[in-house]
N, C-alpha and C positions, 0 to 999 in steps of 0.2 A: 335843558336836555342836550345830551351830547350828540353831535352829528358829524358826518365826514363829508366835506365838499371837495371834489377833485378839481384842481385848477383847470381853467380852459385849455391851457397849453397841453395838458396831459390828455384831455378829451380828444383834442385834435390828433394826438399821437395814436390813440386807440383807433380812430377812424382810419388812419393811414395803415395801421397794422392789419385790421380785420377786413379792409376792402381789398387788400393785396391778393392777387390770384397767382398761385405758384404755377410755373410752367414745367417744373421738374419735380419728380417724386423725391420724398425724403430719403436720406441715406440710411443704410443699415445701422450705423452707429447711433443716429438720432432715434430710430425706432427702438433699438435695444435699451436706450436710457429711459424712454417712456415706459416700456414694458417692465423695466426694473422698478420704476416708481409704482406701477400698478401691482406688481408682485408683492411689494412691501405692505400693501393695505390688507387689513383683516376683512373689510367689506368694501366692495367697489361700486355698490349701488347699480349694478347692471352695466357698468362701463366696459368691462371685458367683453361682454356679448356685443355691445354696440361697436366697439373697435373691430372685433372679429368680423362682424357683418359688413363692415365698410372697406374690406379689402386689405391689401398689404401696404398701401401708401398711407403713412401716418398723417400726411397733410390733409387727408380726407376724414380723419377720425373726429369723433365728437369732441368739441372743446379745444381742438388743436388748430393753430393758424401758422402758415408758412409764408416766407417771402418768395420772390420769383425764382430763386435758386433752389427752392425746396428745403431751406433751412427753417427749423421750427422757431418762430418768433413769439408765439403766444400760447399760454396754457390757461384756459378759462373753464374751470370746473367747479364753479360756485353752486351750492345747494344741490349736490349730486348724491348725498347720503354716504359720503366716503368716511371710513373709519380706519383707525390704525395710525402708525407713524408716517410722517412725511419723509420720503426718501430723499437723501441729498443728491441722488442721481439726476434730478432735474437740473441741477447746477451744471451738469456736463453738457447741456445743450448750449453751445457756445454763442449762438445767435439769439438766445432767448431774451426778450425785452420785457414782456408783461406776464405776470403770474397772478391769477385770481383763484384762490382756494377757499374763499370765504364761505361761511354758513355750512360747514361740515362738522364732523365729530371726531377730529383727530386726537391722538394720544401722544404724550411726550411733548418735546419742545420744538422750536423752530430751528432747522439746521443752519449753522453759521455759513455754510456754503451758499445758501440762497441770499442771506442778508449781505454778504460780502462778495457777491458775484461780480464778475468783470463785465457783465452785459445787462443784467436786469435793471430796469429803470422804474418799474411799478411792481410792488409786491403787496398783495392784499390777502391776509389770512385772518381777517376779522370774524368774530362769531364762530370760532372753530375749536374751542375747548382745549387749546394748547396750554401747556403749563410749564413749570420750571423757571429757569432763568432766561432772560433775553440774552442772546450771544454778545459777549464782550469782544472788543477788538483783538483779534489774534495777533500775536507778535510778528507773524510772517507778512501781515498786510500793512504795507507802508505807503502805497500809492492810493490816490483818490479813487473812490468807487462811483459808478454812474447813477446810483439809486436816487430817484427823485421823489417817489411817493412810497411811504411805508405806512400801512394800516394794520396794526396789531390789536385793535380795539376789541373789547368784549371777549377776552379770553381769561385764562387763569394764571397769567404770569405773576410771579412774586419776587421777593427779595429786592435788593437795591437796584434802582433804575441806573443803567450803565452810564458812564460819563465819557470814557475814552473812545467809545464806538464812533462818536460823532466827528472825531478828528479827521476821518477819511470820507466824510459825507458832505463834501463841499457843494454837491449838486442838489442836496435835499431841499425840496420845495414844501412837502406836506408830511407831517408826522402825527399820526393819531394813535396814542397809547392809552386811551381812556378805557374805563371799565375793566380794570385789572386790579392787582393788589401790590403794585410797586411801592416800595418804601424808600427812605432816604430823602435827599434833597433834589430839587430841580437842578440838573447839571449846569454849572456856569459855562461849560464848554459848548453848549448847544449852538448859540448864535455866533460863537467864535469859529467853530468848525463848520457851521452851515449858515453862512451869511445870506443865502438866498431863501431862507425859510419864510414861507408865506402863511402856513397853517401849523399851529402847535396846539394839540389838544391832549391834556394830561388829566382831565377831570375824572372823578370817581376812582381814586386810588388812595394810598395811605402815605402820600408824600408829606414831609414836614419841613420845618426851617423857614428861612427868609426867601423871598423872591429875589433871584439873582439880578443885580443891576446890569449884567452883561446881556440881558434880553434886549436892551436898548441898541445892541449892535445889529439886530435884525431889522434893517431899514425897510425891508419889503414885507414885514409881517402884517398880515391883515386879520388873522384870527388867532387870538390868544385865550385859551381856556384852561383853567386849572381849578375848577370848582370842586367842592365835596372832597377836600383833602384835609390836612391838618397844618396848613401854612400859618405862619405868624409874621409879626413885624409890620412894616408899612409898605405902601406901594413905592418902589424906588422911582426917583425923579427921571431916571433914564428911560423908563417905559414910555413916558410922554414925548420922547424924542422919535418914537416910531409913528410918525404922523400918517402913515398909510393904514393904521389900525381901523378896522371896521367893527370888530367884536372884541371887547375887553370883558372877560368873564371870570370872576374869582368867587362865586357864591359859596356859602356854607362851609367856610373854613374856620370861622369862629375867632381865630386868633389874629386876624388882620385888623389893623387899627389905624388911627391917625385921622386927619381931616382932609377933605377934598380941597385941593388948592385950585382956586379958580383960574389963576394965571397958567397953571400947567394943563388943566383939563381942556382948556379952550384950544390947545394946540392939536387936539385930536379931532380935526374938523370933518374927517370922513366917518366918524363913529356912527354906527347904526344901533349897536346894543352896548349899554353899560350895565353890567350886572355885578354888583358888589354886595348883594343881600346876604343876610345870615352871618354877619361878621361883627366887629366891634368898632366900626367907624363912628366918629363923633363930629360935632360942629354943625354948621349950617350947610344947606344946599347952595352952592355959589351962584350968584347972579349971572355969571358968565355962561352958565349952562344954556342960556337962551341963544348962544351963538352956535350951538351944535345943531344946525338947521337940518341935518340929515338924520338926527336921532329918531329911532323908531321904538326902542324899548329902554325904559329906565327902571332898574331894579335896585332900590336901596333899602328894601324892607328888612326888618329884624336887625337893626343896628341901634346906635345911640344918637341918631341925628336929632337936632333941636332947631328951634327958630321957626320962621314962617316959610311957606312956599314962596319962592321968588316969583314976582310978577312976570319976569322975563321968560318963564316957562311957556307962556302963551306964544312965544316966537318959534317954538319947536313944533311946527305945524305938521310934521310927519309922524308925530308920536302915535303909536298904537297901544302901548302898554305903559301905565304908570303904577309902579308898585312901591309904596312908601309905608307899608303897614308896620306896626309894632316899633314905633320910634317915640320920640318926645316932641313931635312937631306941635306947634301952637298957632294961635291966631285965627283969622277969618279967611275962608277960602275965596272970598270975594275979590282978593287982590289979583287972582289969576282969571284971565278971560278965557274960559273954556270954549267959548264959541269959535275961537280960531282953530281948535283942535278937532277938526272934522274927521280925522282918521282914527280918533281914539276909540278903542274897543273895550279896554279894561282899565278901570280906575279903582285902586285898592288903597284906602287910607285907614284901614281898621286899626284900632288900638293906638290912638295918639291922644293929644289933648287939644284937638281942634274944636272950635266953637262957632257960635252964630247960627245963622240959617243957611240952608243949602243954597248956593248962588244960582240964580235963574239961568246963568250961562251954561251950566252943566246940562240943562235940558235941551240945549242946542246941539249936543254931541249925538247926532242922529244915528251914528254907527255903533254906539255904545251897546255892548252885550253883557257886561258884568260891572256892577257898581257896588262896592262895599265901603260903607261909612260907619260900621258898627263900632261900639265902645269908644265914643268920643263925647263931646259935650254940645252936640247940635240940639237945637230946640225949634219950636214953632210948628207950623202946619206944613205938610207936604203940598207943594204947588200942583195945581191941576195940569201944569205944563209937563209933568213927568210922563203924561200920556203920549208925548211926542216921541218917546224912546221906543219905537216900534220893534227894534231888534233886541231889546233888553231881555235877557234870559235869566240872569242871576241878580238879585237885589237883597242886600243885607243892611238893615238900619238898626239892628239890635243894640240895646243898651245906650240910648241917648235920652232926650227929653221931648220927643215929638208928642204932639197932641192931635186930637180929633181923628180917631181911628175910622169913623164912618166916611169922612171926606177922603182920607187916604185910600181906602179900599175902592171908593168910587173912582178916584183918579187913576189908580193902578189897573183897573179893569180894561183900560184902553191899551195897556202894554200886552198885546196879544201873544207875544212870544215868551212871556215870563214862565219859567219852570221851577225856580227856587225863590221863595219869598220868606225872608226872616225878618220879622218886625217886633219881636218880643222885647221886654223891658222898656217899653214906652207906654204912652196912653194910660198912665196910671189911674186906676179907680174909675175909668170910664165904663160905659155899657157896651157889651158885645153887640154889634149891629145885627138886629133881627131882619133887616131889610131884605125882602125876597128879590128886590130889583138888582142886587149885586150880582153881576154876571161877567162873562168875558174871560174867565180864567181857565179856558179849555185846555191849556197846555201845562197847567200848574201840577207839579209832582211833589213838591215839598213845601209845606206851609207850617211855619212856627210862629205862634202868637202866645208865648209863654212869659211868666213873671210880669204880668200886667195888672193883676188884681181886678180883672174885668168881671162885671156882674152880668146877670142874664143867663140864658140857656144856650146849649149848643145849637147854633143857628141853622135853619133849613137851607140857606144858600150854599152851605158846604156840600150838600147832596148833589149840586151841579158840577162839582169838581171831579169829573169822571176819570181823570188820569192821575188822581192823587195817590201817592205811595206812602208818604209820611205825613202825619198830622200830630203836632205838638201843641197842646192847650194846657199844659201843666202849670201849677202855681198861679191860678186865677181864683175867682170866687163864683164860678159857674154853679148853677143849681138845676134841679129837675133831672129827668132820666136820660140815659143814653138812647137816642132816637132809633126807632126800628129801621129807618132808611139806611143805617150804617152799612148793612150788608150789600147795598147797591154800589158801593165803592169797590169795584172788582179788582183794583190794583193795590188797594191799601194793605200794607203789611207791617206798618209801624204806627201804633196808636198809643199816645201817652196823654191821659187826661187826669193824671194824679194830682193830689193836693188841690182839690176843689171841694165843693159841697154837693156833689151829685148824689141823687137818691134813687130809691127803687131797687128792684131785683135786677140781676144781670139779664138783659133781654136775650131771648133765644136767637134773635137776629145776629147778635154779636158772635154766636157760636157757628154762624154760617158764613163767616168772612172767607171768600174764595181763596185769597192768597195765604191765609193762615191754615187752611186745610190742605193746600196743595204743596207738593215738593218742588214746584216750579221755582227756580232761583229768583231772589229779589235783586234785580239789577237796576242800578240807578241811571240817572240822566246822561246827558251829553258829557263824555269823559273830558272834553276840552275844558269844561268849567273847573276841573279839579286843579288847574294851575293856581287857583285861589286858596289851596289848602283848606278847603271848606270845613273839613271835619274838626280841625283844631279848635275852632271857636264856635262853630255852629252847634256842636253837640258836646257832650261830656268829653274832656281831654283823655279820660281813661279808655275811650273807645277806639283808640287809634289803630288797633290792629285790623279793624274793618276798613281797609283802604280801598283805593280805586278799583283794583282788579278782582276783588273778592266779592262774594255775595254779601248782602247786608243782612243784619239781624232782624228776624221776625219777632216782633215784640207787642205785648199787650200789658199796659200798666194802668190799673184802676186804683192804685193804692191811695190811702189817705183821703177817702171820701166818706159818704154816709150810706153806702149800699147795704142792703139787707137781704135776708132770705138764705137759701141753701145754694151752694155752688152747683150749678146745673150739671146734670149727668152728661149733657151734650158737649161739655168742655173737652172731652176725650176726642172730639172730632178735629180739634185744632192741632193736628199732628206735626205741623211745620214749625210750631212755636219754639223759640230758643229761650225766651225770657217771659215769665209770667209773674206779675206782682198784683196780689189782691189784699195786701196788708192794710192794717189800720182802717177796717170797715166794721160792719156789724153782721158778718156772715156767721151762720150757725150750722149745726149738723155735722155729719162725718165727712172726712176727706174721701172723695170718691175713688173707687177702684180703677176707674177709667184713666187715672193718671198714668197707668202703665202703657197707654197708647202713645204718650208724648215722648217718644224715644229720642227726640232731638234736644230735649229740654236741657239747658245748661244752668239756668238760674230760676229758682222758685222761692217766692216769699209769700207765706200765708200768715204771717205773724200779726198779733194784736187784733184778733177776732174772737169769736165765741165757739170755735170748733170743738167737737167732742168725739169720743170714740178712740180707737187705737190707730196707730200709724199704719196705713196699708202696706202690706208686704210688697205690693206691686211697685212701690217706690224703689225697691232694691235693684230693679232692672234698668233704672235710669243711669246708665253708665257714664253719660257726659255731664252729669250734674256737678257743677263746681261751686255753686253757692246755694245754700239751703237755709231757710229760716221758718220755723213754726212756733217760735217763742210766744208766750203770753196768750195762750188759748186754754182749753180745759181738756186736753188730751190725756189719755191714760194708757197704762200697760208698758211693756218693755220696748226700748228703742232697739231696732234690729242691730245685731252685732256682726252681721256679714253684709257684703255689698257696699254700695256707695255711701249709705247713711252712716256707716261706722267710721267714716273718715272725718266727720264734722265734729267740731268742738261743742262744749256744753252750751255756749251762747246761742246755738241754733235751736236748743230745746228748752231753755230757761223759761220760767213762768208757767210751767205745766206741772203742778205739784204731784199729780198722779202718775207722771211718767217715771220710769226707772231705767237705769243703764249704767255701764261702767264709767261713762264720762260725766254722770250726774251725781249730785250729793246723795240722791236716793238710789241705792244699789238694789238690783233685783236679787232674788234667791238664785241659786245655781241652776235650778230647773227653769225658772222664769227667764233667765238670761240666754237660754238656748235660742238659736236662730228661729225666727218666725217662719212658719211654713208659707211658701208662696201660694198654697191652695187656700188657706183660711187662717188669718191671724187670730180670730176669736176662738176657732176650734182648738188651735194650739194652746191658747190660754186656758181653755176648759180642761184640757188634758193635764195641765200642770196642777190645777186645783184637785183633780181626781187622784193623782198620784200622791200628793202631799196630805190629803184629808181623808177621804172615805174609800178610795180604791174603786169607785164606781165610774165607769166610762160613760160620759154623755156628751153630746155635741151641741154646740150653740150655732144657730143659723147666722149666716154672714150677710150683711148688707153694706156694700161699698157705695158711697155716693161718688163724688167726682173730685178730681184733683186739678191743680192749677200750676201754671208754669210761669217762670220768671227768667228773663235773660236780657242783659244790657249789651251795647256795642262794646264788648269787653276789652 
């Protein structure tokens, strides 16, 4: 995440400025320039009224600071709701030192007069919707400018990042240009023109090319961030000459490569954060990393790293985060003594080739909040000592070879803080524990026990999980009915029990799920946990648009079981459903008319059942439906030729020989193909028979059963 830290020297400067008490009123010239700035705005957020109410001395106006001589030294108008262009008249304030216009909604660009001012030392226009080009060095400017802090982050600047500008910025200490759309290369002139640079943040742009070796000229550089760009090549050796570096961050560039040189990296003895994740680095993690005693965050995930974790990692006792996911790491974790890492909060080793048993020393990391070991080759039983992790909130052990699910659950119930538990693709062919003594998961919100081929029934201890929001039990061999207590889980909005052998009719209790009936948004856990990119591997990768800040999909998936009976009329109560899958069961009867109540439905699968009758006209009002499948039933009559259903291909209707329509082999007559009346599909069909045969008008009564929804994390 990009952040902007103002150096202490600048904070001291702010204090001097804003504690100054002017003894003289501001001059008419100063006042005139401020009013010119105000006049250029299209919306002033009430600033004009505020200034008018505070008299004629502009030193007493809101957001304005002056020195003892009455000269304006500071303009601090952040988050004032200002709109319109920034007037260059501010630059006419000859004693102006600090300008903060951040968090407004300006239009146009940043005036060159402000960037190249002869007095301004702090200029912050972040989060202000500025666009266009960043001012390039004017030919008239030849002498050095005093600017020390420039924050233009989180705007809409584009085109090539300027290079000549920095030639007159010898005093620049902090430059934050993150979260824009700058293109081109990182200027090689940056550290040549600004040797005092301590903070350089260029992340979240569209910069490309190699990292310039001239960055090594910034001997005072402490923060270097250029993640989420399109940089390529290797880390130049010269970067490791900047021994004052505390943050070295180049994640998610993809094209950065090479091996980490242990002799070079050890020179960065002050390093707090090393973030090179999401690139193409290869080789092993050097043993010398253990000499980085100040290191707090290590991010090397999503690269091509290989070999074992060095035992010297135990020496990095300040580590809080270790992210090594999605690499080719091998070996046994027992080489690392995790007991020395008492500050460790997050350990992510997902998707490697690590094996053996989980070392007991991990259970000594008492501050651990997130542990992900999924998609490796770990085996054996989970130690009861895992209960020592009292702060553990996220645990993923998915896709290993762990055994004894009963012991595992009993051990984990001591982890009172756990809210996300993913243990699927383990415990193969064991029995689902029916043990009612399983307890203690009062904070659990997400439980996934899928792809285990577990036998038994849906256990009653799940009814104790009163905060549960997502329950995944798919791809097991569970039998018996869906229990009636299911509607007591008041927060459950995602239930997937597909690909089991569950029997019986759909219980009415399932139609009374509070969150599936309510429009209340399905918001998930502690957002801090999403640093783990949980969605990528915890659920289907195709579901990634449902990310952290959006509501989650409300889903009911009963597909591929042995359910029988008619689809209950009450299914129309589940108005919040986005995804309903009742496919591959033994349901019979008609699709109910109450389907029209499910106006949020995006995916519906009723395929491979024994449904009869015509397609309800009510389906046509489901305007958000993007996936639809009623194939392999015994439905009849014309497929509606208007509305959403007319957009689906033949595969959505195949296996219903009595259906007809323009997308099917079996075409309807011209009259039959007319759009089905929303009032009564069967009455319309009767009218067709009357016109073509006997000319006798008769009506056929209509009975609509109920419909079903289907929707994935899209």
